[in-house]
mmCIF file of the N, C-alpha and C atoms, coordinates in Angstrom:
data_MODEL
# 
_entry.id   MODEL 
# 
loop_
_atom_site.group_PDB 
_atom_site.id 
_atom_site.type_symbol 
_atom_site.label_atom_id 
_atom_site.label_alt_id 
_atom_site.label_comp_id 
_atom_site.label_asym_id 
_atom_site.label_entity_id 
_atom_site.label_seq_id 
_atom_site.pdbx_PDB_ins_code 
_atom_site.Cartn_x 
_atom_site.Cartn_y 
_atom_site.Cartn_z 
_atom_site.occupancy 
_atom_site.B_iso_or_equiv 
_atom_site.pdbx_formal_charge 
_atom_site.auth_seq_id 
_atom_site.auth_comp_id 
_atom_site.auth_asym_id 
_atom_site.auth_atom_id 
_atom_site.pdbx_PDB_model_num 
ATOM 1   N N  . MET A 1 1  ? 84.248 -11.741 4.403  1.00 0.00 ? 1  MET A N  1 
ATOM 2   C CA . MET A 1 1  ? 85.640 -11.717 4.028  1.00 0.00 ? 1  MET A CA 1 
ATOM 3   C C  . MET A 1 1  ? 86.276 -13.020 4.512  1.00 0.00 ? 1  MET A C  1 
ATOM 4   N N  . ALA A 1 2  ? 87.127 -13.583 3.755  1.00 0.00 ? 2  ALA A N  1 
ATOM 5   C CA . ALA A 1 2  ? 87.745 -14.849 4.112  1.00 0.00 ? 2  ALA A CA 1 
ATOM 6   C C  . ALA A 1 2  ? 89.078 -14.628 4.805  1.00 0.00 ? 2  ALA A C  1 
ATOM 7   N N  . ASP A 1 3  ? 89.487 -15.649 5.529  1.00 0.00 ? 3  ASP A N  1 
ATOM 8   C CA . ASP A 1 3  ? 90.811 -15.608 6.128  1.00 0.00 ? 3  ASP A CA 1 
ATOM 9   C C  . ASP A 1 3  ? 91.880 -15.819 5.071  1.00 0.00 ? 3  ASP A C  1 
ATOM 10  N N  . ASP A 1 4  ? 91.506 -16.465 3.988  1.00 0.00 ? 4  ASP A N  1 
ATOM 11  C CA . ASP A 1 4  ? 92.420 -16.694 2.874  1.00 0.00 ? 4  ASP A CA 1 
ATOM 12  C C  . ASP A 1 4  ? 92.438 -15.436 2.013  1.00 0.00 ? 4  ASP A C  1 
ATOM 13  N N  . THR A 1 5  ? 93.536 -14.708 2.048  1.00 0.00 ? 5  THR A N  1 
ATOM 14  C CA . THR A 1 5  ? 93.605 -13.432 1.342  1.00 0.00 ? 5  THR A CA 1 
ATOM 15  C C  . THR A 1 5  ? 93.568 -13.573 -0.175 1.00 0.00 ? 5  THR A C  1 
ATOM 16  N N  . TYR A 1 6  ? 93.703 -14.784 -0.691 1.00 0.00 ? 6  TYR A N  1 
ATOM 17  C CA . TYR A 1 6  ? 93.636 -15.006 -2.134 1.00 0.00 ? 6  TYR A CA 1 
ATOM 18  C C  . TYR A 1 6  ? 92.205 -15.135 -2.616 1.00 0.00 ? 6  TYR A C  1 
ATOM 19  N N  . LYS A 1 7  ? 91.255 -15.384 -1.712 1.00 0.00 ? 7  LYS A N  1 
ATOM 20  C CA . LYS A 1 7  ? 89.842 -15.478 -2.061 1.00 0.00 ? 7  LYS A CA 1 
ATOM 21  C C  . LYS A 1 7  ? 89.209 -14.114 -1.820 1.00 0.00 ? 7  LYS A C  1 
ATOM 22  N N  . THR A 1 8  ? 88.662 -13.513 -2.860 1.00 0.00 ? 8  THR A N  1 
ATOM 23  C CA . THR A 1 8  ? 88.090 -12.187 -2.669 1.00 0.00 ? 8  THR A CA 1 
ATOM 24  C C  . THR A 1 8  ? 86.688 -12.032 -3.233 1.00 0.00 ? 8  THR A C  1 
ATOM 25  N N  . GLY A 1 9  ? 86.377 -12.583 -4.375 1.00 0.00 ? 9  GLY A N  1 
ATOM 26  C CA . GLY A 1 9  ? 85.114 -12.352 -5.065 1.00 0.00 ? 9  GLY A CA 1 
ATOM 27  C C  . GLY A 1 9  ? 83.877 -12.483 -4.228 1.00 0.00 ? 9  GLY A C  1 
ATOM 28  N N  . LEU A 1 10 ? 83.415 -13.668 -3.995 1.00 0.00 ? 10 LEU A N  1 
ATOM 29  C CA . LEU A 1 10 ? 82.191 -13.916 -3.252 1.00 0.00 ? 10 LEU A CA 1 
ATOM 30  C C  . LEU A 1 10 ? 82.324 -13.465 -1.809 1.00 0.00 ? 10 LEU A C  1 
ATOM 31  N N  . ASP A 1 11 ? 83.496 -13.575 -1.251 1.00 0.00 ? 11 ASP A N  1 
ATOM 32  C CA . ASP A 1 11 ? 83.709 -13.230 0.147  1.00 0.00 ? 11 ASP A CA 1 
ATOM 33  C C  . ASP A 1 11 ? 83.385 -11.763 0.440  1.00 0.00 ? 11 ASP A C  1 
ATOM 34  N N  . ARG A 1 12 ? 83.583 -10.874 -0.507 1.00 0.00 ? 12 ARG A N  1 
ATOM 35  C CA . ARG A 1 12 ? 83.296 -9.457  -0.291 1.00 0.00 ? 12 ARG A CA 1 
ATOM 36  C C  . ARG A 1 12 ? 81.824 -9.140  -0.530 1.00 0.00 ? 12 ARG A C  1 
ATOM 37  N N  . ARG A 1 13 ? 81.067 -10.098 -1.011 1.00 0.00 ? 13 ARG A N  1 
ATOM 38  C CA . ARG A 1 13 ? 79.640 -9.870  -1.230 1.00 0.00 ? 13 ARG A CA 1 
ATOM 39  C C  . ARG A 1 13 ? 78.814 -10.213 0.005  1.00 0.00 ? 13 ARG A C  1 
ATOM 40  N N  . LEU A 1 14 ? 79.393 -10.987 0.905  1.00 0.00 ? 14 LEU A N  1 
ATOM 41  C CA . LEU A 1 14 ? 78.684 -11.410 2.109  1.00 0.00 ? 14 LEU A CA 1 
ATOM 42  C C  . LEU A 1 14 ? 79.428 -10.941 3.354  1.00 0.00 ? 14 LEU A C  1 
ATOM 43  N N  . ILE A 1 15 ? 78.682 -10.493 4.337  1.00 0.00 ? 15 ILE A N  1 
ATOM 44  C CA . ILE A 1 15 ? 79.274 -10.015 5.578  1.00 0.00 ? 15 ILE A CA 1 
ATOM 45  C C  . ILE A 1 15 ? 79.199 -11.117 6.620  1.00 0.00 ? 15 ILE A C  1 
ATOM 46  N N  . SER A 1 16 ? 80.299 -11.324 7.303  1.00 0.00 ? 16 SER A N  1 
ATOM 47  C CA . SER A 1 16 ? 80.356 -12.294 8.392  1.00 0.00 ? 16 SER A CA 1 
ATOM 48  C C  . SER A 1 16 ? 80.788 -11.573 9.660  1.00 0.00 ? 16 SER A C  1 
ATOM 49  N N  . LEU A 1 17 ? 80.147 -11.914 10.765 1.00 0.00 ? 17 LEU A N  1 
ATOM 50  C CA . LEU A 1 17 ? 80.507 -11.320 12.052 1.00 0.00 ? 17 LEU A CA 1 
ATOM 51  C C  . LEU A 1 17 ? 81.283 -12.304 12.917 1.00 0.00 ? 17 LEU A C  1 
ATOM 52  N N  . GLU A 1 18 ? 81.782 -13.356 12.313 1.00 0.00 ? 18 GLU A N  1 
ATOM 53  C CA . GLU A 1 18 ? 82.477 -14.413 13.057 1.00 0.00 ? 18 GLU A CA 1 
ATOM 54  C C  . GLU A 1 18 ? 83.865 -14.004 13.563 1.00 0.00 ? 18 GLU A C  1 
ATOM 55  N N  . GLU A 1 19 ? 84.570 -13.218 12.790 1.00 0.00 ? 19 GLU A N  1 
ATOM 56  C CA . GLU A 1 19 ? 85.939 -12.831 13.144 1.00 0.00 ? 19 GLU A CA 1 
ATOM 57  C C  . GLU A 1 19 ? 86.002 -11.340 13.450 1.00 0.00 ? 19 GLU A C  1 
ATOM 58  N N  . ARG A 1 20 ? 86.659 -10.992 14.536 1.00 0.00 ? 20 ARG A N  1 
ATOM 59  C CA . ARG A 1 20 ? 86.745 -9.594  14.967 1.00 0.00 ? 20 ARG A CA 1 
ATOM 60  C C  . ARG A 1 20 ? 87.350 -8.688  13.880 1.00 0.00 ? 20 ARG A C  1 
ATOM 61  N N  . HIS A 1 21 ? 88.387 -9.187  13.209 1.00 0.00 ? 21 HIS A N  1 
ATOM 62  C CA . HIS A 1 21 ? 89.017 -8.353  12.172 1.00 0.00 ? 21 HIS A CA 1 
ATOM 63  C C  . HIS A 1 21 ? 88.071 -8.110  11.000 1.00 0.00 ? 21 HIS A C  1 
ATOM 64  N N  . GLU A 1 22 ? 87.178 -9.047  10.739 1.00 0.00 ? 22 GLU A N  1 
ATOM 65  C CA . GLU A 1 22 ? 86.197 -8.854  9.666  1.00 0.00 ? 22 GLU A CA 1 
ATOM 66  C C  . GLU A 1 22 ? 85.181 -7.797  10.054 1.00 0.00 ? 22 GLU A C  1 
ATOM 67  N N  . VAL A 1 23 ? 84.736 -7.840  11.303 1.00 0.00 ? 23 VAL A N  1 
ATOM 68  C CA . VAL A 1 23 ? 83.787 -6.833  11.787 1.00 0.00 ? 23 VAL A CA 1 
ATOM 69  C C  . VAL A 1 23 ? 84.415 -5.448  11.672 1.00 0.00 ? 23 VAL A C  1 
ATOM 70  N N  . ARG A 1 24 ? 85.651 -5.324  12.117 1.00 0.00 ? 24 ARG A N  1 
ATOM 71  C CA . ARG A 1 24 ? 86.364 -4.044  12.025 1.00 0.00 ? 24 ARG A CA 1 
ATOM 72  C C  . ARG A 1 24 ? 86.473 -3.567  10.579 1.00 0.00 ? 24 ARG A C  1 
ATOM 73  N N  . SER A 1 25 ? 86.799 -4.495  9.695  1.00 0.00 ? 25 SER A N  1 
ATOM 74  C CA . SER A 1 25 ? 86.956 -4.156  8.288  1.00 0.00 ? 25 SER A CA 1 
ATOM 75  C C  . SER A 1 25 ? 85.640 -3.660  7.688  1.00 0.00 ? 25 SER A C  1 
ATOM 76  N N  . TRP A 1 26 ? 84.540 -4.341  7.982  1.00 0.00 ? 26 TRP A N  1 
ATOM 77  C CA . TRP A 1 26 ? 83.239 -3.931  7.461  1.00 0.00 ? 26 TRP A CA 1 
ATOM 78  C C  . TRP A 1 26 ? 82.805 -2.600  8.055  1.00 0.00 ? 26 TRP A C  1 
ATOM 79  N N  . MET A 1 27 ? 83.066 -2.388  9.356  1.00 0.00 ? 27 MET A N  1 
ATOM 80  C CA . MET A 1 27 ? 82.720 -1.113  9.985  1.00 0.00 ? 27 MET A CA 1 
ATOM 81  C C  . MET A 1 27 ? 83.451 0.031   9.295  1.00 0.00 ? 27 MET A C  1 
ATOM 82  N N  . GLU A 1 28 ? 84.707 -0.186  9.008  1.00 0.00 ? 28 GLU A N  1 
ATOM 83  C CA . GLU A 1 28 ? 85.521 0.821   8.329  1.00 0.00 ? 28 GLU A CA 1 
ATOM 84  C C  . GLU A 1 28 ? 85.012 1.060   6.904  1.00 0.00 ? 28 GLU A C  1 
ATOM 85  N N  . SER A 1 29 ? 84.764 -0.017  6.204  1.00 0.00 ? 29 SER A N  1 
ATOM 86  C CA . SER A 1 29 ? 84.315 0.067   4.813  1.00 0.00 ? 29 SER A CA 1 
ATOM 87  C C  . SER A 1 29 ? 82.949 0.751   4.692  1.00 0.00 ? 29 SER A C  1 
ATOM 88  N N  . LEU A 1 30 ? 82.043 0.420   5.606  1.00 0.00 ? 30 LEU A N  1 
ATOM 89  C CA . LEU A 1 30 ? 80.680 0.940   5.539  1.00 0.00 ? 30 LEU A CA 1 
ATOM 90  C C  . LEU A 1 30 ? 80.485 2.215   6.361  1.00 0.00 ? 30 LEU A C  1 
ATOM 91  N N  . LYS A 1 31 ? 81.538 2.621   7.064  1.00 0.00 ? 31 LYS A N  1 
ATOM 92  C CA . LYS A 1 31 ? 81.496 3.831   7.899  1.00 0.00 ? 31 LYS A CA 1 
ATOM 93  C C  . LYS A 1 31 ? 80.320 3.786   8.868  1.00 0.00 ? 31 LYS A C  1 
ATOM 94  N N  . CYS A 1 32 ? 80.314 2.730   9.684  1.00 0.00 ? 32 CYS A N  1 
ATOM 95  C CA . CYS A 1 32 ? 79.244 2.551   10.659 1.00 0.00 ? 32 CYS A CA 1 
ATOM 96  C C  . CYS A 1 32 ? 79.812 1.962   11.946 1.00 0.00 ? 32 CYS A C  1 
ATOM 97  N N  . THR A 1 33 ? 78.994 1.952   12.974 1.00 0.00 ? 33 THR A N  1 
ATOM 98  C CA . THR A 1 33 ? 79.387 1.328   14.226 1.00 0.00 ? 33 THR A CA 1 
ATOM 99  C C  . THR A 1 33 ? 79.066 -0.164  14.165 1.00 0.00 ? 33 THR A C  1 
ATOM 100 N N  . GLU A 1 34 ? 79.566 -0.903  15.125 1.00 0.00 ? 34 GLU A N  1 
ATOM 101 C CA . GLU A 1 34 ? 79.266 -2.334  15.169 1.00 0.00 ? 34 GLU A CA 1 
ATOM 102 C C  . GLU A 1 34 ? 77.771 -2.560  15.379 1.00 0.00 ? 34 GLU A C  1 
ATOM 103 N N  . MET A 1 35 ? 77.147 -1.758  16.235 1.00 0.00 ? 35 MET A N  1 
ATOM 104 C CA . MET A 1 35 ? 75.715 -1.907  16.494 1.00 0.00 ? 35 MET A CA 1 
ATOM 105 C C  . MET A 1 35 ? 74.907 -1.620  15.230 1.00 0.00 ? 35 MET A C  1 
ATOM 106 N N  . GLN A 1 36 ? 75.291 -0.593  14.477 1.00 0.00 ? 36 GLN A N  1 
ATOM 107 C CA . GLN A 1 36 ? 74.602 -0.288  13.217 1.00 0.00 ? 36 GLN A CA 1 
ATOM 108 C C  . GLN A 1 36 ? 74.757 -1.442  12.226 1.00 0.00 ? 36 GLN A C  1 
ATOM 109 N N  . LEU A 1 37 ? 75.947 -2.015  12.167 1.00 0.00 ? 37 LEU A N  1 
ATOM 110 C CA . LEU A 1 37 ? 76.202 -3.146  11.282 1.00 0.00 ? 37 LEU A CA 1 
ATOM 111 C C  . LEU A 1 37 ? 75.346 -4.345  11.672 1.00 0.00 ? 37 LEU A C  1 
ATOM 112 N N  . ARG A 1 38 ? 75.319 -4.657  12.948 1.00 0.00 ? 38 ARG A N  1 
ATOM 113 C CA . ARG A 1 38 ? 74.517 -5.795  13.423 1.00 0.00 ? 38 ARG A CA 1 
ATOM 114 C C  . ARG A 1 38 ? 73.025 -5.564  13.204 1.00 0.00 ? 38 ARG A C  1 
ATOM 115 N N  . ASP A 1 39 ? 72.553 -4.347  13.464 1.00 0.00 ? 39 ASP A N  1 
ATOM 116 C CA . ASP A 1 39 ? 71.135 -4.025  13.245 1.00 0.00 ? 39 ASP A CA 1 
ATOM 117 C C  . ASP A 1 39 ? 70.772 -4.151  11.764 1.00 0.00 ? 39 ASP A C  1 
ATOM 118 N N  . ALA A 1 40 ? 71.649 -3.658  10.897 1.00 0.00 ? 40 ALA A N  1 
ATOM 119 C CA . ALA A 1 40 ? 71.410 -3.749  9.456  1.00 0.00 ? 40 ALA A CA 1 
ATOM 120 C C  . ALA A 1 40 ? 71.340 -5.208  9.014  1.00 0.00 ? 40 ALA A C  1 
ATOM 121 N N  . MET A 1 41 ? 72.240 -6.022  9.540  1.00 0.00 ? 41 MET A N  1 
ATOM 122 C CA . MET A 1 41 ? 72.247 -7.441  9.156  1.00 0.00 ? 41 MET A CA 1 
ATOM 123 C C  . MET A 1 41 ? 70.999 -8.152  9.664  1.00 0.00 ? 41 MET A C  1 
ATOM 124 N N  . LYS A 1 42 ? 70.508 -7.773  10.833 1.00 0.00 ? 42 LYS A N  1 
ATOM 125 C CA . LYS A 1 42 ? 69.264 -8.360  11.340 1.00 0.00 ? 42 LYS A CA 1 
ATOM 126 C C  . LYS A 1 42 ? 68.104 -7.999  10.421 1.00 0.00 ? 42 LYS A C  1 
ATOM 127 N N  . ALA A 1 43 ? 68.142 -6.781  9.895  1.00 0.00 ? 43 ALA A N  1 
ATOM 128 C CA . ALA A 1 43 ? 67.045 -6.302  9.059  1.00 0.00 ? 43 ALA A CA 1 
ATOM 129 C C  . ALA A 1 43 ? 67.064 -6.876  7.651  1.00 0.00 ? 43 ALA A C  1 
ATOM 130 N N  . VAL A 1 44 ? 68.264 -6.998  7.044  1.00 0.00 ? 44 VAL A N  1 
ATOM 131 C CA . VAL A 1 44 ? 68.317 -7.360  5.619  1.00 0.00 ? 44 VAL A CA 1 
ATOM 132 C C  . VAL A 1 44 ? 69.174 -8.573  5.288  1.00 0.00 ? 44 VAL A C  1 
ATOM 133 N N  . GLY A 1 45 ? 69.810 -9.173  6.276  1.00 0.00 ? 45 GLY A N  1 
ATOM 134 C CA . GLY A 1 45 ? 70.642 -10.348 6.009  1.00 0.00 ? 45 GLY A CA 1 
ATOM 135 C C  . GLY A 1 45 ? 72.107 -9.979  5.843  1.00 0.00 ? 45 GLY A C  1 
ATOM 136 N N  . ASN A 1 46 ? 72.891 -10.907 5.293  1.00 0.00 ? 46 ASN A N  1 
ATOM 137 C CA . ASN A 1 46 ? 74.346 -10.711 5.241  1.00 0.00 ? 46 ASN A CA 1 
ATOM 138 C C  . ASN A 1 46 ? 74.886 -10.274 3.881  1.00 0.00 ? 46 ASN A C  1 
ATOM 139 N N  . SER A 1 47 ? 74.022 -9.887  2.978  1.00 0.00 ? 47 SER A N  1 
ATOM 140 C CA . SER A 1 47 ? 74.465 -9.369  1.686  1.00 0.00 ? 47 SER A CA 1 
ATOM 141 C C  . SER A 1 47 ? 75.068 -7.976  1.887  1.00 0.00 ? 47 SER A C  1 
ATOM 142 N N  . ALA A 1 48 ? 76.300 -7.792  1.447  1.00 0.00 ? 48 ALA A N  1 
ATOM 143 C CA . ALA A 1 48 ? 76.974 -6.503  1.605  1.00 0.00 ? 48 ALA A CA 1 
ATOM 144 C C  . ALA A 1 48 ? 76.203 -5.394  0.895  1.00 0.00 ? 48 ALA A C  1 
ATOM 145 N N  . ASP A 1 49 ? 75.677 -5.669  -0.282 1.00 0.00 ? 49 ASP A N  1 
ATOM 146 C CA . ASP A 1 49 ? 74.919 -4.661  -1.029 1.00 0.00 ? 49 ASP A CA 1 
ATOM 147 C C  . ASP A 1 49 ? 73.649 -4.260  -0.279 1.00 0.00 ? 49 ASP A C  1 
ATOM 148 N N  . ALA A 1 50 ? 72.940 -5.248  0.272  1.00 0.00 ? 50 ALA A N  1 
ATOM 149 C CA . ALA A 1 50 ? 71.708 -4.960  1.005  1.00 0.00 ? 50 ALA A CA 1 
ATOM 150 C C  . ALA A 1 50 ? 72.005 -4.161  2.276  1.00 0.00 ? 50 ALA A C  1 
ATOM 151 N N  . VAL A 1 51 ? 73.070 -4.521  2.969  1.00 0.00 ? 51 VAL A N  1 
ATOM 152 C CA . VAL A 1 51 ? 73.459 -3.805  4.188  1.00 0.00 ? 51 VAL A CA 1 
ATOM 153 C C  . VAL A 1 51 ? 73.865 -2.378  3.835  1.00 0.00 ? 51 VAL A C  1 
ATOM 154 N N  . ARG A 1 52 ? 74.627 -2.217  2.770  1.00 0.00 ? 52 ARG A N  1 
ATOM 155 C CA . ARG A 1 52 ? 75.062 -0.891  2.329  1.00 0.00 ? 52 ARG A CA 1 
ATOM 156 C C  . ARG A 1 52 ? 73.842 -0.011  2.016  1.00 0.00 ? 52 ARG A C  1 
ATOM 157 N N  . ASP A 1 53 ? 72.877 -0.554  1.279  1.00 0.00 ? 53 ASP A N  1 
ATOM 158 C CA . ASP A 1 53 ? 71.668 0.188   0.936  1.00 0.00 ? 53 ASP A CA 1 
ATOM 159 C C  . ASP A 1 53 ? 70.867 0.546   2.195  1.00 0.00 ? 53 ASP A C  1 
ATOM 160 N N  . TYR A 1 54 ? 70.746 -0.405  3.095  1.00 0.00 ? 54 TYR A N  1 
ATOM 161 C CA . TYR A 1 54 ? 70.016 -0.182  4.338  1.00 0.00 ? 54 TYR A CA 1 
ATOM 162 C C  . TYR A 1 54 ? 70.634 0.956   5.143  1.00 0.00 ? 54 TYR A C  1 
ATOM 163 N N  . LEU A 1 55 ? 71.950 0.942   5.262  1.00 0.00 ? 55 LEU A N  1 
ATOM 164 C CA . LEU A 1 55 ? 72.644 1.981   6.023  1.00 0.00 ? 55 LEU A CA 1 
ATOM 165 C C  . LEU A 1 55 ? 72.490 3.344   5.353  1.00 0.00 ? 55 LEU A C  1 
ATOM 166 N N  . LYS A 1 56 ? 72.499 3.385   4.021  1.00 0.00 ? 56 LYS A N  1 
ATOM 167 C CA . LYS A 1 56 ? 72.309 4.652   3.295  1.00 0.00 ? 56 LYS A CA 1 
ATOM 168 C C  . LYS A 1 56 ? 70.928 5.234   3.592  1.00 0.00 ? 56 LYS A C  1 
ATOM 169 N N  . GLU A 1 57 ? 69.911 4.371   3.626  1.00 0.00 ? 57 GLU A N  1 
ATOM 170 C CA . GLU A 1 57 ? 68.549 4.814   3.904  1.00 0.00 ? 57 GLU A CA 1 
ATOM 171 C C  . GLU A 1 57 ? 68.415 5.363   5.321  1.00 0.00 ? 57 GLU A C  1 
ATOM 172 N N  . LYS A 1 58 ? 69.166 4.805   6.251  1.00 0.00 ? 58 LYS A N  1 
ATOM 173 C CA . LYS A 1 58 ? 69.093 5.209   7.654  1.00 0.00 ? 58 LYS A CA 1 
ATOM 174 C C  . LYS A 1 58 ? 69.783 6.539   7.915  1.00 0.00 ? 58 LYS A C  1 
ATOM 175 N N  . ARG A 1 59 ? 70.644 6.958   7.028  1.00 0.00 ? 59 ARG A N  1 
ATOM 176 C CA . ARG A 1 59 ? 71.401 8.202   7.247  1.00 0.00 ? 59 ARG A CA 1 
ATOM 177 C C  . ARG A 1 59 ? 70.641 9.395   6.839  1.00 0.00 ? 59 ARG A C  1 
# 
């Protein structure tokens, strides 16, 4: 997610853990903990779709 609220397309396809508010937003969106989010990203990278699929498989 970008800091520029006018940029949305590509920014929502990739997950970034650089900004605390972004981490919170992704945790809320994906209904997971920060540790689950970080573990998923270690396993499959920063693609939101890949992380979403990974988390679904883990549940």
